[in-house]
ROMIDREN-988868 format. One record per residue (C-alpha): residue number from 1; residue in three letters; x, y, z. Coordinates in Angstrom, 3 decimals, decimal comma, m for minus. Example, Ala and Ser with C-alpha at 12.3 -4.5 7.8 and 13.67 -1.06 7.14 Angstrom:
! ROMIDREN-988868
   i  aa        u        v        w
   1 ALA   12,300   m4,500    7,800
   2 SER   13,670   m1,060    7,140
This chain:
! ROMIDREN-988868
   i  aa        u        v        w
   1 MET    9,231    5,219    6,893
   2 SER    6,312    3,877    8,991
   3 LEU    2,651    3,561    8,125
   4 THR    0,613    6,549    9,224
   5 LYS   m2,914    7,087   10,440
   6 THR   m3,217    9,764    7,786
   7 PHE   m2,934    7,138    5,056
   8 LEU   m5,534    4,927    6,697
   9 ALA   m7,980    7,769    7,282
  10 ALA   m7,667    8,773    3,629
  11 SER   m8,426    5,300    2,274
  12 ALA  m11,865    6,242    0,977
  13 LEU  m10,401    9,140   m1,003
  14 ALA   m7,627    6,863   m2,256
  15 LEU  m10,146    4,295   m3,436
  16 ALA  m11,933    6,950   m5,466
  17 SER   m8,640    8,091   m6,972
  18 VAL   m7,660    4,531   m7,853
  19 ALA  m10,998    3,933   m9,549
  20 ALA  m10,685    7,139  m11,578
  21 VAL   m7,168    6,344  m12,738
  22 SER   m7,943    2,690  m13,497
  23 ALA  m11,079    3,518  m15,436
  24 GLN   m9,137    6,024  m17,508
  25 SER   m7,161    3,445  m19,481
  26 LEU   m5,439    0,576  m17,680
  27 SER   m6,911   m2,924  m17,543
  28 SER   m3,615   m4,161  m16,110
  29 ALA   m0,176   m2,690  m15,432
  30 GLY    2,953   m4,749  m15,993
  31 ALA    6,146   m3,953  m17,890
  32 LEU    7,325   m0,330  m17,654
  33 ALA    9,793    1,650  m19,756
  34 PHE   10,850    5,215  m20,472
  35 GLY   12,091    6,499  m23,791
  36 THR   14,552    9,347  m24,182
  37 GLY   11,952   11,895  m23,092
  38 ASN    9,270   12,048  m20,415
  39 THR    6,894    9,408  m21,794
  40 LEU    6,153    6,429  m19,551
  41 PHE    5,228    3,251  m21,435
  42 VAL    3,000    0,759  m19,610
  43 GLY    2,338   m2,778  m20,792
  44 ASP   m1,325   m3,699  m20,393
  45 ALA   m1,203   m7,460  m21,020
  46 LYS   m4,855   m8,052  m20,192
  47 ALA   m5,994   m5,649  m22,938
  48 GLY   m3,091   m6,386  m25,294
  49 LEU   m2,141   m2,686  m25,346
  50 VAL    0,941   m0,572  m24,806
  51 HIS    0,054    2,790  m23,269
  52 ALA    2,119    5,977  m23,497
  53 PHE    1,653    8,672  m20,837
  54 ASP    3,392   12,035  m21,131
  55 LEU    4,477   12,873  m17,571
  56 SER    6,259   16,138  m18,393
  57 ASP    4,032   18,095  m16,002
  58 SER    4,504   15,781  m13,021
  59 LEU    8,188   14,819  m13,005
  60 THR   10,234   16,258  m10,134
  61 ASP   14,020   16,496   m9,835
  62 GLN   15,276   14,064   m7,178
  63 ALA   18,918   15,245   m7,182
  64 GLU   18,843   16,346   m3,533
  65 TYR   17,590   12,989   m2,251
  66 GLN   20,490   11,173   m0,577
  67 LEU   20,928    7,643   m1,935
  68 GLY   23,603    6,291    0,409
  69 ARG   27,391    6,447    0,461
  70 VAL   29,066    4,612   m2,353
  71 GLN   32,582    5,019   m0,888
  72 THR   31,674    2,743    2,023
  73 PHE   29,237    0,513    0,113
  74 GLU   26,242    1,670    2,116
  75 GLY   22,833    1,878    0,473
  76 ARG   19,665    3,497    1,722
  77 THR   16,409    1,776    2,570
  78 ILE   13,873    4,212    1,140
  79 PHE   10,962    2,080    2,376
  80 ASN   10,546   m0,894    4,624
  81 HIS    7,347   m2,883    4,042
  82 LEU    6,824   m1,241    0,663
  83 ASP    3,784   m3,386   m0,097
  84 ALA    2,151   m2,334    3,175
  85 GLU    2,917    1,340    2,498
  86 ILE    1,276    1,124   m0,927
  87 ALA   m1,643   m0,854    0,529
  88 ALA   m2,296    1,825    3,153
  89 MET   m2,282    4,488    0,452
  90 VAL   m4,917    2,712   m1,668
  91 GLY   m7,033    1,307    1,141
  92 VAL   m6,312   m2,446    1,148
  93 GLU   m4,172   m4,980    3,007
  94 ALA   m0,581   m5,671    2,030
  95 ALA   m1,570   m9,159    0,848
  96 ASP   m3,743   m7,509   m1,813
  97 ILE   m0,812   m5,640   m3,412
  98 ALA    1,251   m6,998   m6,321
  99 ILE    4,259   m4,932   m7,430
 100 ASN    4,743   m5,895  m11,081
 101 ASP    7,617   m3,744  m12,346
 102 MET    9,815   m0,754  m11,557
 103 VAL   11,504    1,839  m13,756
 104 VAL   13,523    4,989  m13,074
 105 HIS   13,182    8,162  m15,144
 106 LYS   16,927    8,719  m15,483
 107 PRO   17,052   12,527  m15,995
 108 SER   15,112   13,203  m12,778
 109 LYS   15,835    9,936  m10,892
 110 GLN   12,126    9,663  m10,097
 111 ILE   10,961    6,096   m9,424
 112 PHE    7,801    4,474  m10,842
 113 LEU    6,104    1,195   m9,909
 114 SER    3,314   m0,679  m11,682
 115 VAL    0,955   m2,146   m9,113
 116 HIS   m2,153   m4,295   m8,970
 117 ARG   m4,634   m3,674   m6,197
 118 GLY   m6,087   m7,125   m5,659
 119 HIS   m5,402  m10,372   m7,480
 120 GLY   m6,881  m12,292  m10,369
 121 PRO   m8,987  m10,969  m13,246
 122 ASP  m10,611   m8,242  m11,134
 123 ALA   m7,362   m6,630   m9,941
 124 GLU   m7,189   m2,854  m10,423
 125 ALA   m4,113   m1,335  m12,037
 126 VAL   m2,335    1,765  m10,765
 127 VAL    1,050    3,398  m11,238
 128 VAL    2,828    4,677   m8,133
 129 THR    5,748    7,077   m7,936
 130 VAL    8,338    7,759   m5,244
 131 ASN    8,771   11,520   m5,122
 132 ASN   11,753   12,465   m2,913
 133 GLY   11,010    9,586   m0,566
 134 VAL    7,216    9,974   m0,567
 135 LEU    4,797    7,546   m2,220
 136 GLU    2,217    9,104   m4,533
 137 LEU   m0,365    7,820   m6,996
 138 VAL    0,396    8,942  m10,538
 139 ASP   m2,514   10,900  m11,977
 140 LEU   m2,658    9,134  m15,330
 141 ALA   m6,015   10,715  m16,140
 142 SER   m4,434   14,157  m16,476
 143 ALA   m1,505   13,003  m18,651
 144 ASP   m1,550   13,151  m22,446
 145 HIS   m2,211    9,563  m23,444
 146 SER   m2,014    7,319  m26,490
 147 SER   m2,018    3,552  m26,911
 148 ILE   m1,556    0,825  m29,497
 149 SER   m2,617   m2,808  m29,716
 150 VAL    0,075   m5,471  m29,988
 151 GLY   m2,269   m7,654  m32,046
 152 SER   m3,445  m11,178  m31,361
 153 VAL   m3,064  m12,114  m27,702
 154 PRO   m4,137  m15,183  m25,689
 155 ASN   m7,571  m15,320  m24,130
 156 SER   m8,272  m16,744  m20,676
 157 GLU   m6,684  m20,188  m21,094
 158 THR   m4,163  m21,359  m18,513
 159 LEU   m0,832  m23,157  m18,557
 160 GLU   m0,260  m26,608  m17,059
 161 PHE   m0,180  m25,416  m13,458
 162 GLY   m2,884  m22,783  m13,751
 163 GLN   m0,956  m19,650  m14,721
 164 PRO   m3,115  m17,391  m16,950
 165 VAL   m1,539  m17,209  m20,412
 166 ASN   m2,823  m13,701  m21,090
 167 THR   m0,521  m12,347  m18,376
 168 LEU    2,333  m13,231  m20,780
 169 ALA    0,923  m11,195  m23,679
 170 ILE    3,468   m8,478  m22,808
 171 THR    6,456   m9,633  m20,781
 172 ASP    8,873   m6,760  m21,430
 173 ILE    9,157   m3,414  m23,217
 174 ASP   12,313   m1,635  m24,350
 175 TYR   12,755    1,671  m26,168
 176 TYR   15,530    2,050  m28,709
 177 ASN   16,136    4,687  m31,361
 178 GLY   12,515    5,790  m31,763
 179 GLU   10,936    2,333  m31,500
 180 LEU    9,381    0,174  m28,820
 181 PHE   10,393   m3,489  m28,746
 182 VAL    7,558   m5,422  m27,116
 183 VAL    7,807   m9,144  m26,398
 184 GLY    5,178  m11,645  m25,344
 185 VAL    2,968  m14,483  m26,534
 186 SER    0,174  m14,502  m29,085
 187 ASN   m2,757  m16,849  m29,693
 188 GLU   m1,033  m18,306  m32,759
 189 GLU    0,718  m21,689  m32,918
 190 PHE    4,078  m19,925  m33,452
 191 SER    3,344  m18,034  m30,251
 192 SER    6,554  m16,236  m29,212
 193 LYS    6,375  m12,744  m30,743
 194 LEU    8,437   m9,594  m30,886
 195 ARG    6,748   m6,388  m32,028
 196 ARG    8,598   m3,299  m33,262
 197 ILE    6,415   m0,221  m32,814
 198 PRO    7,469    3,301  m33,861
 199 PHE    6,734    6,044  m31,350
 200 PRO    4,794    8,351  m31,566
 201 PHE    2,271    5,648  m32,408
 202 THR    0,908    5,257  m35,920
 203 ASN   m0,870    2,259  m37,378
 204 GLU    2,519    0,713  m38,138
 205 ILE    3,621   m2,394  m36,265
 206 SER    6,183   m4,993  m37,304
 207 THR    5,798   m8,498  m35,847
 208 SER    8,437  m11,242  m35,877
 209 SER    7,977  m14,818  m34,680
 210 ILE   10,841  m16,131  m32,562
 211 GLU   12,247  m19,659  m32,374
 212 ILE   15,187  m20,761  m30,244
 213 TRP   17,139  m23,863  m29,354
 214 HIS   16,514  m24,556  m25,669
 215 ALA   19,571  m26,372  m24,328
 216 VAL   17,899  m27,685  m21,152
 217 HIS   15,042  m29,210  m23,157
 218 ALA   17,292  m30,118  m26,127
 219 GLN   14,706  m28,978  m28,647
 220 TYR   13,637  m26,015  m30,767
 221 GLU   10,817  m24,005  m29,200
 222 THR    8,389  m21,398  m30,514
 223 ARG    5,857  m20,849  m27,726
 224 ALA    7,413  m19,389  m24,568
 225 PRO    8,356  m15,695  m24,818
 226 PHE   11,377  m13,738  m23,750
 227 ILE   10,895  m12,837  m20,103
 228 SER   13,367   m9,968  m20,103
 229 GLN   15,364   m8,179  m22,805
 230 THR   17,634   m5,262  m23,516
 231 ILE   19,212   m3,762  m26,626
 232 ALA   22,914   m3,005  m27,052
 233 GLU   25,381   m2,415  m29,832
 234 LEU   27,563   m5,511  m30,153
 235 ASP   30,488   m4,964  m32,513
 236 GLU   28,634   m1,809  m33,666
 237 GLU   25,527   m3,819  m34,598
 238 PRO   22,279   m3,070  m32,691
 239 THR   21,344   m6,378  m31,082
 240 LEU   18,574   m7,710  m28,893
 241 ILE   19,831   m9,616  m25,841
 242 ALA   17,082  m11,694  m24,289
 243 ILE   16,639  m14,208  m21,485
 244 TYR   13,957  m16,880  m21,662
 245 ALA   12,334  m18,694  m18,798
 246 CYS   14,488  m21,663  m17,694
 247 THR   16,906  m19,691  m18,901
 248 PRO   18,571  m19,524  m22,350
 249 ILE   20,559  m16,388  m23,182
 250 VAL   19,751  m15,390  m26,761
 251 ARG   21,248  m12,862  m29,190
 252 ILE   19,367  m11,501  m32,243
 253 PRO   20,546   m8,644  m34,521
 254 LEU   17,785   m6,065  m34,891
 255 ALA   18,212   m6,204  m38,664
 256 GLU   16,684   m9,706  m38,626
 257 LEU   13,533   m8,568  m36,829
 258 THR   11,461   m7,606  m39,854
 259 ASP    7,710   m7,802  m40,303
 260 GLY    6,524  m11,379  m40,842
 261 ALA    9,972  m12,892  m40,294
 262 GLU   10,387  m16,223  m38,516
 263 VAL   13,635  m15,661  m36,689
 264 ARG   15,840  m18,232  m34,982
 265 GLY   17,657  m16,570  m32,105
 266 THR   21,259  m17,517  m31,394
 267 MET   21,523  m19,248  m28,022
 268 ILE   24,870  m18,246  m26,517
 269 GLY   24,462  m19,313  m22,907
 270 GLU   22,343  m20,933  m20,217
 271 MET   21,748  m19,518  m16,727
 272 GLY   20,556  m22,777  m15,166
 273 PHE   17,380  m24,824  m15,112
 274 GLY   14,526  m24,436  m12,624
 275 ASN   14,778  m20,670  m12,724
 276 THR   13,137  m17,623  m14,305
 277 PRO   14,855  m14,318  m15,094
 278 ILE   13,353  m11,141  m13,670
 279 ASP   15,261   m8,186  m15,138
 280 ILE   18,190   m7,594  m17,466
 281 VAL   19,654   m4,128  m16,958
 282 PRO   22,643   m2,530  m18,727
 283 TYR   25,303   m0,712  m16,722
 284 VAL   28,876    0,533  m17,063
 285 ASN   31,439   m0,660  m14,520
 286 THR   32,973    2,676  m13,487
 287 TRP   36,003    0,880  m12,048
 288 ASP   37,198   m0,453  m15,392
 289 GLY   34,929    1,251  m17,952
 290 SER   33,459   m2,011  m19,242
 291 SER   29,881   m2,282  m20,531
 292 ASN   27,799   m5,025  m18,933
 293 VAL   24,333   m6,300  m18,194
 294 VAL   23,125   m7,627  m14,868
 295 VAL   20,438  m10,321  m14,830
 296 THR   18,333  m11,007  m11,740
 297 ASN   16,631  m14,356  m11,233
 298 THR   13,937  m16,015   m9,166
 299 ASN   15,915  m19,055   m7,978
 300 ARG   19,581  m18,314   m8,662
 301 SER   22,066  m15,586   m7,915
 302 ALA   22,037  m12,471  m10,019
 303 ALA   24,826  m12,458  m12,587
 304 SER   26,811   m9,861  m14,502
 305 LEU   27,736  m10,465  m18,159
 306 LEU   30,234   m8,456  m20,198
 307 LEU   28,790   m7,147  m23,457
 308 ASN   32,082   m8,016  m25,169
 309 ALA   31,651  m11,611  m24,009
 310 ILE   28,069  m11,695  m25,281
 311 ALA   29,247  m10,374  m28,649
 312 ALA   32,078  m12,888  m28,929
 313 ALA   30,237  m15,964  m27,640
 314 ASP   29,840  m18,836  m30,089
 315 GLU   26,427  m20,375  m30,606
 316 MET   25,761  m23,335  m28,344
 317 PRO   25,484  m26,761  m30,029
 318 HIS   21,965  m27,420  m31,287
 319 GLY   19,931  m29,803  m33,418
 320 GLU   19,537  m33,540  m33,731
 321 GLY   21,714  m35,581  m31,403
 322 VAL   22,665  m32,721  m29,087
 323 GLN   22,233  m33,679  m25,442
 324 ASN   20,498  m31,672  m22,711
 325 VAL   22,562  m29,063  m20,842
 326 PHE   21,445  m28,700  m17,233
 327 SER   24,250  m26,488  m15,935
 328 VAL   25,209  m22,832  m16,274
 329 ALA   26,949  m22,814  m19,638
 330 ARG   28,962  m20,961  m22,281
 331 VAL   29,069  m17,154  m21,915
 332 ASP   30,859  m16,118  m18,681
 333 GLN   28,554  m15,100  m15,830
 334 ILE   29,863  m13,365  m12,698
 335 PRO   27,640  m14,074   m9,658
 336 LEU   26,436  m11,048   m7,682
 337 PRO   25,136  m10,993   m4,061
 338 MET   21,519  m10,023   m4,793
 339 SER   19,302  m12,772   m3,408
 340 GLY   15,714  m11,758   m2,787
 341 THR   15,667   m9,157   m5,577
 342 LEU   12,183   m8,719   m7,046
 343 HIS   12,797   m5,742   m9,385
 344 LEU   15,910   m3,836  m10,466
 345 ASP   16,832   m0,648  m12,300
 346 THR   19,738    1,784  m12,236
 347 LEU   19,362    5,264  m10,765
 348 ASP   22,573    6,737  m12,192
 349 ASP   26,159    5,651  m12,895
 350 ILE   26,887    4,570   m9,320
 351 TYR   23,613    3,426   m7,726
 352 ALA   21,112    0,724   m8,568
 353 LEU   17,669    0,465   m7,043
 354 VAL   16,024   m2,778   m5,943
 355 VAL   12,679   m3,925   m4,699
 356 ARG   13,819   m6,817   m2,556
 357 ARG   13,074   m9,056    0,374
 358 SER   15,078   m7,888    3,352
 359 PRO   18,091  m10,097    4,184
 360 ASP   16,954   m9,974    7,818
 361 ASP   13,261  m10,736    7,276
 362 VAL   11,874  m12,050    3,990
 363 ARG    8,417  m10,752    4,967
 364 ASN    9,775   m7,210    4,695
 365 ILE    9,737   m5,968    1,078
 366 GLN   12,145   m3,055    0,825
 367 LEU   12,878   m0,323   m1,694
 368 HIS   16,636   m0,054   m1,341
 369 THR   19,672    1,403   m3,104
 370 VAL   22,889   m0,533   m3,701
 371 ALA   26,252    0,670   m4,935
 372 MET   27,542   m0,482   m8,313
 373 PRO   29,490   m2,209   m9,800
 374 PHE   29,230   m4,870   m7,067
 375 PHE   25,488   m4,392   m6,291
 376 PHE   26,384   m4,847   m2,652
 377 ASP   25,490   m3,302    0,711
 378 ARG   27,850   m3,955    3,639
 379 ALA   25,006   m3,655    6,139
 380 ASP   23,414   m6,815    4,735
 381 HIS   26,206   m9,063    6,015
 382 ILE   27,930   m9,905    9,297
 383 VAL   31,695  m10,115    8,928
 384 GLU   34,606   m9,726   11,305
 385 MET   35,101   m6,080   10,333
 386 ASN   31,695   m5,296   11,904
 387 PHE   32,946   m6,125   15,412
 388 GLU   34,382   m3,514   17,739
 389 GLY   38,151   m3,534   17,799
 390 SER   38,452   m5,510   14,556
 391 GLY   40,692   m4,634   11,660
 392 ASP   39,566   m2,051    9,114
 393 PRO   41,657   m2,733    5,988
 394 PHE   39,501   m0,522    3,752
 395 GLY   39,166    2,443    6,122
 396 TYR   35,389    2,293    6,288
 397 LYS   35,202    3,123   10,002
 398 ALA   36,794    6,518    9,440
 399 ALA   33,547    7,635    7,812
 400 PRO   30,913    9,050   10,186
 401 PRO   27,513    7,339   10,447
 402 LEU   25,143    8,342    7,674
 403 ASP   22,586   10,970    8,657
 404 TYR   19,693   11,172    6,199
 405 LYS   17,856   14,459    6,207
């Protein structure tokens, strides 16, 4: 889909709409999540708030939108130059757009993106939706809205290389069994926090402090937060599975996450130093019925992990005298061909959705579907089967070219 003069001509109207939506409630827009209903949760790290917007009146069924052809491992590029498309809609340049997170409302398959218009402390926050292939601003001002504070959060101090600490006040949000699980850092010495928040919101909030053994650093740590998390039942016990920056894999039973508790997570694996996780997303491998999570990373391949392997993994050695571990370690990790992935979610049982850098041109940020369980698009790669007259062992060439309507 190309940029249009209509978008550019409407920039003044878009700017007014952005201002109205931003002024309504959002100081920033980061982590996104849906519960079991139609409520979109938005992490507002700058304000230290989690917002809940009831989108029941604006969700649209996307069942007729063609996602690709899973039988031939062909995905669909919904947008090329996604950042530029969003920029044109809100009246700025592509360089002024930051896409912070993506989530899919599973019943409708409607896609939502949290976006900053501009950079730094003055950036404006908006939420964008993809409605049957068309970008739209979400009218948050007309949605029923509630919010809750996550408590003490960092002020404007920075980390060693200048990253603002308050952007880590909320790093991820997950909904499970009537509760939000919100992770991030606080302004306390024992900084890494997990908050359990019942929804609908009351004044109740349960806060646990998290410590882990970090195998790369060979020390116990209490400051850095989980970057990404999910919740699964491991051996019938609800369990938080979390990935830290630089990149321990940690397992914590939910029963341990009580108010005021200082919890030591069980480190069961390491994804490799010099790297930061982006997303951890559960999925079922429809080929063998196994339950898994896929983890995307900034500087390493994405990897798939079996939930059974996570449940069975022994704790990594820790404590005095234990040496640094600089390699991928312990729980089995199956590499997946997903370089350039910026954000990931599943659309349904057979398709995942990625915001990614195009394999052909890293300047081109795409919104693209990929077939599971291999998270792979044949069009991204040149192999002998692509050439005329070559062998076709899988029968792909018998399928007609895809025609998107």
